[in-house]
Each structure stands twice: as structure tokens, then as C-alpha cells.
N, C-alpha and C positions, 0 to 999 in steps of 0.2 A: 245212860247206864254206866255207872262207875265200876271201878275194879272191885269195890266192895260188893256191889250188887251182883256182879258175875260170880264172885266167890260164894256169896251167901245163897245163891240159887234163885234170884229174882230178876225178871226183866219186865219192863213196863208193858202196859196194854198195847201201846202203839207198836213197840218192837216185836211183841209176841205175834201180832197179826200183820207184820210188815208185808208179807206176800199178798195178802188180801188188799191192802191199801194200794200197792203197786198195780194190781190187776184193775182195781176200780179206776185209778187215774188213767190207765191205758184206755179203758172203755170210754171214759169221759173225753179224753183227747180225740179219739176217733169220732165220737158223736159231734164234737165241736167242729172238727174238720169237714164232716159231711153236711151238717145242717146249718153251721154258722161259719162258712168259709171266709167271711170278712174278718174274723178274728185272726186266723193265721196270716191273712194278707196284710193286716195292719201290723202284726208283730214282725213280719218280714222286712218292714221298713227300718227296723233297728238291728241291722246286721253289719258286722265289720269283719272283713276277710272271710265271709261266708259263715261266720260264727254268730249265732243269735244271742244278743246281750240279754233279752228277757229270760231266755232259757238258762243262761249262765247264772243270773240272779236267783232263779228258782232252785237251781242245783246247789248254790251256796247255802240257801236256807235249809236244804235237805241234808247236806253232808257236814255242815259246820259243827253240829253237836257231836258228830263222830270224830271230827278232827281235834276237838278239845281233848279227846282221850289219848291222843298220840303224844307220848312222852319220849322225846329224842334222847334223854339221858339214859334210856334203857338200851340204846345202841351199844354202850360200853360193855353190855353183857353178851354181846354177839358170840364171843368165843367160849361161853360156858357150855353150850349144847349146840354145836354147829350143824349136826346131822339134819335135824328137822328144818333148819333155815336153808340149807343147801337144797333139800328136796323142794321146798317152797319156791326158791329162786329159780331152779331149773324148770319146774313145772310152769311157773308164771311167765317166764321170759324165753325159754328155749323150746317149750312143747306147746303150751296152750295157744299162743297166737297163730302158730303154723297149722295146728290141727283144726282150729276154728276156721281158718282160711280154707283148708282142704275140705272140711265137711260142708261149709257154705257153698263152695264152688261145685261140689258134687251134686247138691240138691238144686241149686239155682240154674246150673248150666248143663246138667245131665238128666236128673230125675224129672225136673219141671221145665225142661228146655222148651217144650211146645206150649207151655201154659203161661209162663212169665216172659214178657218182652225183654229183649237183650239189654236195653238201656236200663229198665227197672231192675233187672237181675244184677247188673253192675252196681247199682245204687245199694241194693240189699247186701251185696258182697262187701262193699266198702263199710257199711254199718257193722257187719259181722267182724270185720278186721279191727275196727275201732273198739268194739266191745271186747274182743279177744285179747287185745293188748293193754287193757285197762283193768287191773285188779280192783274189786269192789271192797273198799276199806270198811264201809258200814256193815256189810254182812259178815265180815270176819269176826267181829265182836259177838254177833248173834250166834254164829256157828260155834264159836268157842264156848259159849254158855251151853248150847244144846248138847255138845259133846263132852261137857264137863272138863274142858281144857284148862290149862294153866294160864290164868289171866296175865301174869307178868310176862310169860313167854309169848303170848299173843301180842302184847305191846311191842316186843322186840321185832316180831315178824312184820307187823304193820309199819313200824318206823323204818325198817330197812327197805321194805318194798316201796314206801313212799319216796325214799331217796333214789331208788333204782329207776322208778318211773320217770323221774326228772331227766334221766340220761337215756334210757332205753326206749321210751315210748315213740318218740319222733322217728328215729332211724328204722325201727321195726315196722311201723305203720307205712312209712315211705317205701320201704323195700317191698312189702306185700302188695300195696296198692300199685306200685310200679310194675310188678310182675303181672298183675291183672289188667294192665293197660289203663288204669284209673289214675288220672293226674290230680293231685291235691296240692295247692300252693304250700310251700314251706311255711309261709307266714301264717296260714290257717292252722297248721299243725303246732307251731310254736305258741300261737295265741291260745289254742285249746289247752295246752299244758299249763300256761300261765293262769288262764281264767278258771279252769276246772280242777287244778291241783295246787299251784303255787298260792293263789289268792286265799282260798278257804283254809289251806294248811297253814299259811302264814298268820291268818286271823286266829286260828285255833291255838297256835303256839303263843302268840302275843297275849291272847285272853287268858290262857292257862297260866302263864308266868305272872301276869298282873294279879289274877285272883289268888293264886297260891302265895304270892309275896305279901299281899295285903290281908288275906283271910286265913291262910294256912292250907296245907294239903288235906287235912281232915274235913274242913269246910267244903273244899272243892269236890271231894269224893262222897259227899253226903247223898 
């Protein structure tokens, strides 16, 4: 979905029903884990620092199209309307990770304390922390369209948040997991940032520059 598509009021069929596709994939994943356990057992052989390489590749395929939309030249416009950016930064990095941790801890260790084993609850809490500290770049563009937001301003928000995640993700996750007594190797955290952010973002930037240089910006935004 290009900036033109956002502005003109059109999103693709896939993007329009993104929530449904995610739900279907979750169901398929659970069914595979239950009825075909040999599949995850095989994929677990391809881990490095507890990071699944097959999962990383699938995530690249999913978020690469969205990374193509990130134009870091838009960062120079950061001072034109700082109020909305400050709200986004504070919410994403000073509020959301910690409230996600608090909510997850409350449900896993208080509400469902007698239902969920403590070890499994800690695993769920770790997952909630990882999700809470990772803004979803893909959905920002969809939400911008649904709310009739300013596409150019959306690009500024996405670009600045992608830069912040390179610096803030690892220390915030390490802090929250440390508080919960859950130890994750620093190598795993840094490798996660590299595989799930740096690689697809770098591929998107390079592809965008090559395409716009050879074909022009209008061709890229078709």
C-alpha cells in the first residue's frame, strides 16, 4: 500500500482483512503443533541463540513490504509537528511496555495463578514483554488509512520509531524480564533486533533506493 493508496482511500484485499489472516495463521499453527509435532521439532533444529531462523525468514516475508514504505528522508520533518510524535514516543517506550508487563503479570500470576503453572506463566509473561516493547510497523499504515490520517506524518512516526527500537528495545526488555526473574541472554536480544528489525528494514531501504533511483518515485508508489 503506497502513500497514494492511503491518500486516495484504497487498501488491498489482503490488508483490509489482515486481522482475519492473522487469526487463521494462529489456528493453523496451533493445529500443526497439536497434530504434527514433528514439524516444530524439526524447525527447532534451526535455532541460534534461542532464535528460530525459519521464523525469522517468515517474518521477513511478512514485514518486508511494509519496510519498503519507510522513507528515512521524512525524519528531517520531525520538527514540523512534534506534539504527536512525542505522544507516540512516550506511549510506545515509556508507557506501553510497562503497562503490558503489569497487565500480563496480574492475569498470569494473580487471576489465573491456580490455573497456569508458574513456569508456563513466566513464559507467557516473557512473550507479553517482547510484544509490549515492539511497535508493529505494519499495522501503523493500516490504522493510518482507517482513521484517515496524514500519510506523510505516518511515515515520520514510523521512521522515528524504527530508529528508537534499535536503541530502546534491548534495555527495556532486559529490565522487565530481569524484574520478573526471567533471564534471557543478551545475545538473544541483540540477535532478535538484528534479525527482526535491522535485516528487513535494511532490505527495505536498499530496495526503495534502488527502485526509486532506477524507476522513479512515481513508479515505486504505483
